[in-house]
N, C-alpha and C positions, 0 to 999 in steps of 0.2 A: 854473247850474253845480253849485251845492250839491245840487240835486235829483238830478242825474246821478250824483254821487259816492255819494249815499245808495242809489240804485237799483243801482249796480254792487256796492256793499258787500252789499246784500241778496241779490243773485244769487250772489255768491261764498260767502256764509255759509250760504245755504239748504240746499245739498246736505249739509253737515255736520250741521246741526240735525236733518234728517230721515233721516240715514244709518242703515242697518240695522246691528245688531250682528252680529258674526261668530261662528258656531258654531266651537267649538274654541279660541276666543280669549277672548271675553267670557262665554261659557257653553258647556256641553257637554251632549250628549244622553246620557241614561242608557242603559247597555248593556241593562239589563232594566227597562223601565217598571214603575212601581209603582201599585197601585190607589189611588184617592183616596177620601176619606170620603164625598163626595157627587158622584156621576157627572153630576148635572145642573148642576153649577157648575164653574168653573175654580178649581182649588185652588192656593194659594200656601202652602207649608209651610216653616217655619223650623226648622232644627236648631241648637240652642244649648246653652250650659252657663253656669250662674250664675257659675262661677269664671273665665270668659273675659272679659278686659277689652275685647276687640273686640266681643263680644256686648253688653256694657254700654254701650259708646259708640254702638252701632247703635240702641239702644232709642228715643231721642228721634226719630230720623229715621223709624224704623219706625212709631212712634205717629202721626207726622204723615201718613205714607202711609196708615195704617189709617183715619184720619179721612175720607179721600176715596176709600176703597176702593169700586169699583163693586159694584152689587147682585148681579151674576152671578159675583162672586169670593168664595170662602170662604178664611179664613185659619186655619191649623192650626200648633200648636207641638209639637215633639217634643224633649224634653231628651236630648241625645246622651249616650251612655255609652261613652266611648272608653278607659276604664280603670276599675279597681276603685274609685278615689277619686271617680269621677264619679257613682257610683250613689246616694249619700246625697242629693245635690241633685236628682237625677232623681226620687227618691221624694218629695222635698219638693214638686216641681212637681205631681206627680199627686195629692198630698194636697190641695193648694190647689184643684186642678181639681175633684176630687170633692166638696170642701166648698163649692164655688162661691165661693171666696175669692181668685180670681186678682187682681181689682182691688185687694183689700186688701193682698195679700202679695207679689205678683210684683215690683213695683218696690222695695219696702223690702228684700227679700232681696238683690237686686242691690246696693243702696246700702250695706247692712250690710258687704258684702264689699269693694266698690270705693271707696266714699266714706268710710265710717267706718273702713275698713281693719281690720275684725275678722274673724278666721278662723271658718269654719263647719266644724267637724271631727266633731261628734257629733250624735246625735239631739236631745240637750238644747239644743245651740246652735240647731238648726233650730226646735225648739219655742218657744224664747224669742222668735224673730221673729214667729211666728204669734200667740203670746199677746199680744205688744205691739200687734199689729194687731187685737185683739179676738176672736180665735178661742179658744174654751174649751179648756182643757187636755185634758179627757176626749174632746172631739171630735177633737182632733189625734191623741191616742194611739190611739183606735179606728181612725181612717182611715189613719194612717201604717203601722200594722201589718196593715192589711186585705189580704185576698187580691187584691182589685181593684188596689190600688197595686202589690203585688208582681208581679202579672201584667202590668200596663202597663209597669212598669220592665223586665221581662224582654223585652218586645217592643221597647222603646226600645233595648235592648242590640243587637238585631238590625239596627237602622238603619245601623250602621257598614258592614255587609256589603251590605245592600240598596241603599244609596245610594252606596256606594263612597267614603265620606268619610274624610279623615285629620285634619280640623280643623274648627273652627266659628268664626263662623257661616256657614252656607250657606242659600240659599233654593232651593227646588225648585218648579217650576211644572208643575202638572197631572200630577205623577208622571213627567214625561218629561225635563225640562231642569233642570240644576243650574247655579247661578252663585254667585259669592262676591265679596267686595270685592277680593281678590287678583286674580281673573280680570278683573273689570270695571274695576278701577283706583280703587276707593274705594266707600264706602257709598252715596253719592248715585248714583254710576254703576251700582252693583249694583241699586238700586231702579228705575233707568231701564231696565235690561235686563229686569227682571221685568215692567215695563209693556209693553215690546216683545213679550215672550213671551206675555203674557196676550192682547194684541191678535192675535198670530199664532194662538193657540189659538181665539180667538173667531171669527176669519175662517175657520179650518179647519172649525169647527163649523157655521157658516152655509153653507159650501160643501157640506158633507155633507148638510144638510137640503134644500138647493136642488137637489142632484143628482137626476136622474130615476132611479127604481127600475129595476133590471135586468129585462129581459123574462124 
């Protein structure tokens, strides 16, 4: 009898475990698909801001997801610039990226704001975090003021219109689909939607390769 109850329970639960997510509810299709950094891979792009508490709380779950990221998936970050006050921290991100110091500075910058409750309002505030993590002052100054960082930040400012975002964090899959914790129902669910969309893109790619060429 116990085996029968277990079997019935599995039959009832299985459809929900494998249920597809719904477009327009759990995620949306971008009106204008965006190019990806590597067309040979499926891109997962995060739009975030260091001052956003929701982005901060997503970090541990996103790190866990990245540990098991499939080889055919590439991960990209863009620091959103939804207002003038966001630009300073966007430049901070591109500075650490160009210095190859993301592993050193990314998490400590988040923690300075959200765990230590210290405001980051000036370039000197940003520099202090970099220097504490072992980045030389002259390297920071040279890179933060560089044309490359200014250009990347200017492009990040355009992401607001390109992806149609009004808040962060959001995750974009292959330049086509956007999801958020608000849409999916939570951070865990958002990452599940990402996995679903990645598999959807993987299947579509396989189908395209397998399709016979037109005569």
